[in-house]
Structures are given as structure tokens and as C-alpha cells.
C-alpha positions in Angstrom: -18.7 -17.3 -16.6 -18.7 -21.0 -15.9 -15.6 -21.5 -18.0 -13.5 -19.2 -15.8 -11.4 -20.0 -12.8 -10.3 -17.1 -10.5 -7.0 -17.3 -8.7 -6.3 -14.8 -5.9 -2.6 -14.5 -4.9 -2.4 -14.1 -1.1 1.0 -15.5 -0.2 3.4 -12.6 0.0 5.4 -11.8 3.2 4.1 -8.2 3.3 7.3 -6.8 4.8 6.3 -3.2 3.9 3.1 -3.6 6.0 5.0 -4.9 9.0 4.1 -5.0 12.0 0.5 -5.4 10.7 1.7 -8.6 9.0 3.7 -9.8 12.0 1.0 -12.5 12.8 -1.1 -12.4 9.6 -0.7 -12.4 5.9 -1.4 -9.2 3.9 -4.8 -10.2 2.6 -5.9 -10.9 6.2 -5.2 -7.4 7.4 -8.4 -5.7 8.7 -10.0 -3.0 6.5 -12.7 -0.4 7.3 -13.3 -1.7 10.8 -15.0 -5.0 9.9 -13.6 -6.4 6.6 -10.3 -8.0 5.5 -8.4 -7.1 2.4 -9.1 -10.5 0.9 -12.8 -9.6 0.9 -12.3 -7.2 -1.9 -11.2 -9.5 -4.7 -13.5 -12.3 -3.5 -16.5 -9.9 -3.5 -15.5 -8.6 -7.0 -15.6 -12.2 -8.2 -18.9 -13.0 -6.7 -20.5 -9.7 -7.9 -19.1 -10.6 -11.4 -20.8 -14.1 -11.3 -17.4 -15.8 -10.9 -17.8 -18.5 -8.3 -14.9 -20.9 -8.9 -12.2 -19.3 -6.8 -8.8 -20.5 -5.5 -6.8 -18.5 -3.0 -3.1 -19.2 -2.9 -1.5 -18.7 0.5 1.9 -19.1 2.1 3.1 -16.9 5.0 1.2 -16.4 8.3 -1.9 -17.8 6.7 -3.8 -19.3 9.7 -6.1 -16.2 10.3 -6.7 -15.9 6.5 -7.7 -19.5 6.2 -10.0 -19.2 9.2 -11.6 -16.1 7.8 -12.2 -17.6 4.4 -13.6 -20.8 5.6 -16.0 -19.1 8.0 -17.1 -16.3 5.6 -17.6 -18.1 2.3 -19.8 -21.1 1.9 -21.8 -22.3 -1.1 -24.9 -24.4 -0.9 -25.2 -28.0 -2.2 -27.0 -26.8 -5.4 -24.2 -24.4 -6.5 -21.2 -25.5 -8.6 -19.2 -22.7 -7.0 -16.4 -23.0 -4.5 -13.7 -21.1 -2.7 -10.7 -23.3 -2.0 -7.4 -22.5 -0.3 -4.2 -23.8 -1.9 -1.5 -23.4 0.7 2.2 -23.8 -0.3 3.1 -27.4 0.1 5.8 -29.9 -0.9 4.9 -32.3 -3.7 6.8 -34.8 -5.9 7.1 -32.0 -8.5 8.3 -29.2 -6.2 9.9 -29.1 -2.8 10.0 -25.3 -2.7 8.0 -22.4 -1.3 6.3 -20.1 -3.9 9.1 -18.0 -5.3 6.8 -15.4 -6.8 3.4 -14.8 -8.4 4.1 -16.9 -11.5 5.7 -19.7 -9.6 2.7 -19.9 -7.2 0.4 -20.4 -10.2 2.8 -22.8 -11.8 2.9 -25.0 -8.8 -0.9 -25.3 -8.8 -1.6 -25.7 -12.5 -3.0 -29.2 -11.9 -5.9 -27.7 -10.0 -6.8 -25.2 -12.8 -6.6 -27.8 -15.7 -10.2 -28.8 -15.3 -12.8 -29.9 -18.0 -14.7 -27.0 -19.6 -12.3 -24.3 -18.2 -11.0 -21.9 -20.9 -9.8 -18.9 -18.9 -7.9 -18.1 -15.7 -8.3 -14.8 -14.0 -5.3 -13.9 -11.8 -5.8 -11.4 -9.0 -4.0 -9.8 -6.1 -5.2 -10.3 -2.6 -4.2 -6.8 -1.3 -5.7 -4.2 -3.5 -8.7 -1.9 -2.9 -11.0 -1.4 -6.0 -14.3 -2.5 -7.5 -14.3 -4.0 -10.9 -16.7 -6.0 -13.1 -14.5 -8.9 -14.2 -17.2 -9.9 -16.8 -16.4 -6.8 -18.8 -12.7 -7.7 -18.7 -13.2 -11.3 -19.8 -15.7 -10.3 -22.6 -13.1 -7.8 -23.9 -10.4 -10.5 -23.7 -12.5 -12.7 -25.9 -13.6 -9.9 -28.3 -10.0 -8.9 -29.1 -8.9 -12.4 -29.6 -6.2 -11.9 -27.0 -4.2 -14.8 -25.5 -3.4 -12.7 -22.4 -5.1 -9.5 -21.2 -3.7 -7.2 -18.5 -5.9 -4.6 -16.8 -4.3 -1.1 -16.9 -4.8 2.1 -15.1 -4.0 5.6 -16.6 -1.5 7.3 -14.3 0.6 10.5 -14.2 4.3 10.6 -14.9 5.2 11.0 -11.2 3.7 7.6 -10.4 5.8 5.7 -12.9 8.7 5.0 -10.5 6.8 2.4 -8.4 4.6 0.7 -11.0 4.9 -1.5 -14.0 4.4 0.7 -17.1 3.4 -0.6 -20.5 2.8 0.8 -24.0 0.1 -0.2 -26.5 -0.5 0.2 -30.2 -3.6 1.6 -31.9 -5.4 -1.7 -31.5 -4.7 -1.9 -27.8 -2.1 -4.6 -28.1 0.8 -4.3 -25.6 4.1 -3.6 -27.4 6.4 -2.6 -24.6 6.7 -3.0 -20.8 9.0 -1.8 -18.0 8.8 -2.6 -14.3 9.2 0.5 -12.2 11.2 2.6 -14.8 13.6 5.1 -13.4 15.2 6.4 -16.7 13.4 9.6 -18.0 14.1 8.6 -21.6 12.5 5.2 -21.0 9.4 6.9 -19.5 9.3 9.3 -22.5 9.2 6.3 -24.8 6.3 4.8 -22.9 4.2 8.0 -22.9 1.0 8.0 -24.9 -1.0 10.8 -26.6 -4.4 11.9 -25.3 -6.0 10.3 -28.5 -5.1 6.8 -27.3 -7.0 7.3 -24.1 -9.9 8.8 -26.0 -10.2 5.7 -28.2 -10.6 3.6 -25.1 -13.3 5.9 -23.6 -10.9 7.4 -21.0 -10.1 11.0 -20.5 -6.3 11.6 -20.2 -6.7 14.4 -17.5 -2.9 15.0 -17.6 -2.1 11.3 -17.5 0.2 10.0 -20.1 1.2 6.5 -18.9 -0.5 3.1 -18.5 0.2 1.1 -15.3 -0.4 -2.6 -14.9 -2.8 -3.4 -12.1 -1.5 -6.9 -11.6 -4.8 -8.3 -12.9 -4.4 -10.8 -15.8 -6.7 -13.0 -17.9 -5.0 -16.0 -19.6 -6.3 -18.5 -22.0 -5.8 -21.7 -20.0 -3.7 -23.4 -22.8 -1.5 -20.3 -23.1 -1.0 -20.1 -19.3 0.1 -23.7 -19.3 2.5 -23.2 -22.2 4.0 -19.9 -20.9 4.7 -21.3 -17.4 6.2 -24.4 -18.8 8.4 -22.5 -21.3 10.2 -20.6 -18.5 11.1 -21.1 -14.9 10.9 -17.4 -14.1 8.9 -16.6 -11.0 7.0 -13.3 -11.3 4.4 -12.1 -13.8 5.1 -8.4 -13.6 8.9 -8.5 -13.6 9.5 -11.6 -15.8 6.6 -13.2 -17.6 4.7 -10.2 -19.1 7.9 -8.5 -20.6 9.0 -11.9 -22.0 5.8 -12.8 -23.8 4.9 -9.4 -25.4 6.3 -10.4 -28.8 5.4 -14.1 -28.6 1.7 -13.8 -27.6 -1.3 -11.6 -28.3 -1.2 -9.5 -25.2 -3.9 -6.8 -24.9 -4.7 -4.1 -22.4 -8.0 -3.5 -20.7 -8.6 0.1 -19.5 -9.9 0.7 -16.0 -10.5 4.2 -14.8 -12.0 3.8 -11.4 -10.4 4.0 -7.9 -7.6 1.5 -7.4 -5.1 1.4 -4.5 -2.4 -1.1 -3.9 -2.3 -1.6 -0.1 1.4 -2.3 0.0 2.7 0.1 2.6 1.7 1.4 6.0 1.1 4.9 4.4 -1.2 3.6 1.7 -3.1 1.4 4.2 -3.5 4.3 6.6 -4.7 6.8 3.9 -7.0 4.3 2.2 -8.8 3.5 5.5 -9.2 7.1 6.6 -10.5 8.1 3.1 -13.4 5.6 3.7 -14.6 7.9 6.5 -15.2 10.9 4.2 -18.7 11.8 2.9 -17.6 11.0 -0.7 -15.1 8.2 -0.3 -13.2 7.2 -3.4 -14.2 3.6 -2.6 -17.9 3.2 -1.9 -18.8 0.6 0.7 -22.5 1.5 0.5 -23.4 0.1 -2.9 -26.2 -2.4 -2.3 -26.0 -3.9 -5.8 -22.3 -4.6 -5.4 -21.8 -5.4 -1.7 -18.5 -6.3 0.0 -18.9 -9.6 1.7 -17.2 -10.7 4.9 -17.6 -13.1 7.8 -20.9 -12.3 9.6 -19.9 -12.0 13.3 -23.4 -11.6 14.7 -22.2 -8.8 17.0 -24.6 -6.5 18.9 -25.0 -2.8 17.9 -22.5 -0.4 19.4 -23.2 1.5 22.6 -22.2 5.1 22.2 -22.8 7.2 25.3 -22.4 11.0 25.5 -19.8 11.1 22.7 -18.8 13.5 19.9 -18.2 11.6 16.7 -17.2 13.4 13.5 -16.5 11.8 10.1 -15.7 8.4 11.5 -16.6 4.7 11.0 -17.9 2.9 14.2 -18.1 -0.8 13.7 -20.3 -3.4 15.4 -20.0 -4.4 19.1 -18.2 -1.3 20.4 -18.7 0.3 23.8 -17.7 3.9 23.8 -18.2 6.2 26.7 -17.9 10.0 26.8 -15.2 10.1 24.1 -14.3 12.4 21.2 -13.6 10.7 17.9 -12.5 12.6 14.7 -11.8 11.2 11.2 -11.1 7.7 12.5 -12.0 4.1 11.9 -13.1 2.2 15.0 -13.0 -1.6 14.6 -15.2 -4.3 16.0 -15.5 -4.8 19.8 -13.5 -1.6 20.5 -13.8 -0.4 24.1 -13.0 3.2 24.6 -13.0 4.9 28.0 -14.3 8.3 29.1 -12.6 11.6 28.2 -10.5 9.9 25.6 -9.7 11.7 22.3 -9.1 9.7 19.1 -8.2 11.6 15.9 -6.9 10.6 12.5 -6.4 7.0 13.7 -7.3 3.4 13.0 -8.4 1.4 16.0 -8.8 -2.2 14.9 -10.7 -3.4 18.0 -10.5 -6.9 19.4 -11.1 -10.6 18.5 -13.0 -11.2 21.7 -14.5 -9.6 24.9 -12.5 -10.3 28.0 -14.2 -12.5 30.6 -14.5 -11.5 34.3 -11.7 -14.0 35.3 -9.4 -12.4 32.7 -10.2 -8.9 33.9 -9.4 -9.9 37.5 -6.2 -11.5 36.4 -5.2 -8.4 34.5 -5.9 -6.3 37.5 -3.7 -8.6 39.7 -0.9 -8.3 37.1 -1.4 -4.5 36.7 -2.2 -5.0 33.0 -4.9 -2.7 31.5 -7.9 -4.4 30.0 -8.2 -4.8 26.3 -9.3 -1.4 24.8 -8.4 2.2 25.5 -8.5 3.5 29.0 -9.9 6.8 30.4 -8.3 10.2 29.7 -6.2 9.0 26.8 -5.2 10.7 23.6 -4.5 8.9 20.3 -3.7 11.0 17.2 -2.3 9.8 13.9 -1.9 6.1 14.9 -2.8 2.6 14.0 -3.7 0.4 17.0 -3.9 -3.2 16.0 -6.2 -5.8 17.6 -6.3 -7.0 21.2 -4.2 -4.1 22.5 -4.2 -3.1 26.2 -4.0 0.7 26.6 -4.2 2.1 30.1 -5.4 5.4 31.4 -3.8 8.8 30.7 -1.9 7.4 27.8 -0.8 9.7 25.0 0.1 8.3 21.6 1.1 11.1 19.1 4.2 11.5 17.0 4.9 15.0 18.2 8.6 14.8 17.3 7.6 13.9 13.7 9.9 10.8 13.6 9.9 9.0 10.3 11.0 5.6 11.4 11.4 4.2 14.9 11.4 0.8 16.7 10.5 0.6 20.3 9.5 -2.2 22.7 5.8 -2.0 22.3 5.3 0.3 19.4 6.8 1.3 16.0 6.8 4.3 13.7 6.5 3.9 9.9 6.0 6.7 7.5 5.5 9.0 10.5 2.6 6.9 11.7 2.6 5.3 15.2 1.7 1.6 15.1 0.9 -0.4 18.2 1.2 -4.1 17.2 -1.4 -6.7 17.9 -1.6 -7.8 21.6 0.7 -5.0 22.9 0.4 -3.6 26.4 0.7 0.2 26.9 0.8 0.9 30.7 -1.1 3.9 32.1 0.5 7.3 31.9 2.7 6.2 28.9 3.6 9.0 26.5 4.6 8.0 22.9 
């Protein structure tokens, strides 16, 4: 794998994940209490023996940069690296990244290195586990110039994914981005025998969706991006090169989730609390790496905790927690109920002077106060929630913007650093 460079795209605005992306980029959004989304593709690379990694960043990237530089360091005897390529003005381009392909185009000079033959292009906001070695070996075996990883999906999922069609050899012969026309979807449907040939059971699935994971021969990547000024791989580049290049599909049949919306983020996190989660964090041979924070174990006193994740450094006293993710340094008061919620915790413990200052200003301390009730919510980091607070979308509002909270997809979101005074009802 020494001749492969991995490129992780982490520069999107993340508007559909707002307000979680108000002060951070999508790949920096916390996951499962202690991780960040960026940890998933980086860990997949490291577990696949790929250790030459570039992360392309652009919007709200400070916390992402900080996390990567603290979490991932290679020793002096390794040829591996993880480097951040932030959007910047150069003599060749004065523009921000205009899309996934444009981001790669603006950084080609870093990828054109001696003894590099392939470029693996990944997204920074997806949840899955994949052995990229298998993908690259299949790319070489088929004689492909470009390989796209594909996922079998049902017809109802076609409207928000890029759908492609392959021939008997696995070569891509057609592609449509988020097709809406039923006749187009019919034309892209495949028989069960196609799935069987690739060792995948159809199980009612008739379509192949692009996962946004690509392997390019380096010379082909250079040529393709120089031939066109178009800015996006999925919308522009892949449909354009189908008949010009040997483009093949690599079948993937495991769990994969694009964390692109509040709903998908919420559901993916809560699924991790189940006894048989679709994404397994407990595989010792394929660990998910992150920044080691050296926090103490959590103190849990006289609590009832059911099907939940409790992260490091928490102090929880006489609370009831059901089907929830409790993030690092969470402080939860007595007689508080948390259900079907994601509590992201805090970046720090408040000092005694801060606590006294909060008291003087009548601001609750960071954490969740006594006798509160939080159901079906996402509480971002460093939030101050007072006593006798109720956060629950009882009116089933779909969308709402308020001073210190928002509702998206019927989920209440308390943005980072917000203050919820005591006795507030949301």
C-alpha cells in the first residue's frame, strides 16, 4: 500500500447538519460520545495499512485541525503522515474549493509524488468500516482506471443517492445523480443474478448507489481533472468519464450511513447504544482511533442506566438515562431524566472562579441541573442547563428556530455554549 495516497474531503459547509456545524466542520462533529466523524475514514485507512493521508478542509476548520494534530502522530521511523490541506490562495487559484473534484484539483501538486500510483478519495462524514486494501486490489485486478465503491439499495432510496448501472463484467455503463424519473430508475435496475455474481444477496434491492468512495490511477486523475473545469465528482466527473475511461464498481454490503442530516446523525448515534449495533465500536482488531484525552473514569452514583453509552470523565448523580449517548465530561444533576437523547458533554471542567462568576450572573453551571427532563434532543457541548428544565418536543413541531434552541426533523437541538435558565420548558 506504499504506492497509495488517501485523500479525505472535509471541507463542506454542512448546512443540513446546522446548528451542529455552526462552529465546526462536519467531520469535526462529535460521534458516540468521544469520537469525531473524521476518526472513521482515518481509522479505516490506518486499519487498511494506508498511512499517507491528506485531509482537505475549508469551513469552520479550527477544531478539526486541532483534533487531527493532537490525535494522529507518526514516529520518526514511519514513512506515514496525516497532513491538513486547508483551502488557500495560490498563483494557480484564488478561489475557495467549489466542490469535491475542485478541492482535489487545487491540490494535485501534493499528490504527484514519486512512487505513487493510486489516489483513494474518501468523504469525511460517513459512518462505515471498510478494508480499502480489498478495494484497491480489485481496482488493480480489473484493470480499471477508476473504481467507485457501490452499495446495493432499494428503490425507495434512489431519490437521494447517485445511482449507477454496470455490465456483466462490473464496468459502469450509466450513472444518474438522485434520479426522480421512474423510467430512469427502471433503466438502472439490475437483476438478482448481477448481485449474485458479485457475492451479494439482492434481498429486494435492485439498484446500486455510489458511496462517494473512489480509486483513481494517479495519471488518470491528473488527466481527468485537467480536461474539465467541473467541480464535483458525483454530479459531474463520474457521469462524464463513463464512456471515456475504464470505470468499474466495487461492491460493499456492510453498514454505511452518510451523516448528512440531523435525523441521520441522531439515528446513527442512538443505534450505537443497542446490544447489536449496525456499526460495531468493539472490534479490537479494527479499532476506531481518536484523540486520547486521559480523562478519569465516570462517577455514576445511584443511577438507573438502560441501553446507553456513558463516556469518560462524567459525573452523574441519581439520574435516569434511557437509550442515550452521554459525551465526555457530562455533569448531570439528581432526579434528572434523559431519554432518546445525545448529550455531547463539555470541552472542559469549570473552575471554582467560573462557578462563582456564573452564580453571580445567575447562569447555570455547565451541565444539566437537578430535576430536569430531556427527551428526544441533541444537547451540544458546553451547554448550561439549569434546574427543573424540560426539553421535549411535545407539540411535535417539525422545524423551529428560537433564541437558544432549534428544532430540526422534530429533534430539539441546543447549540454549543447555549444557556437554558432554570424552569425553562421547551
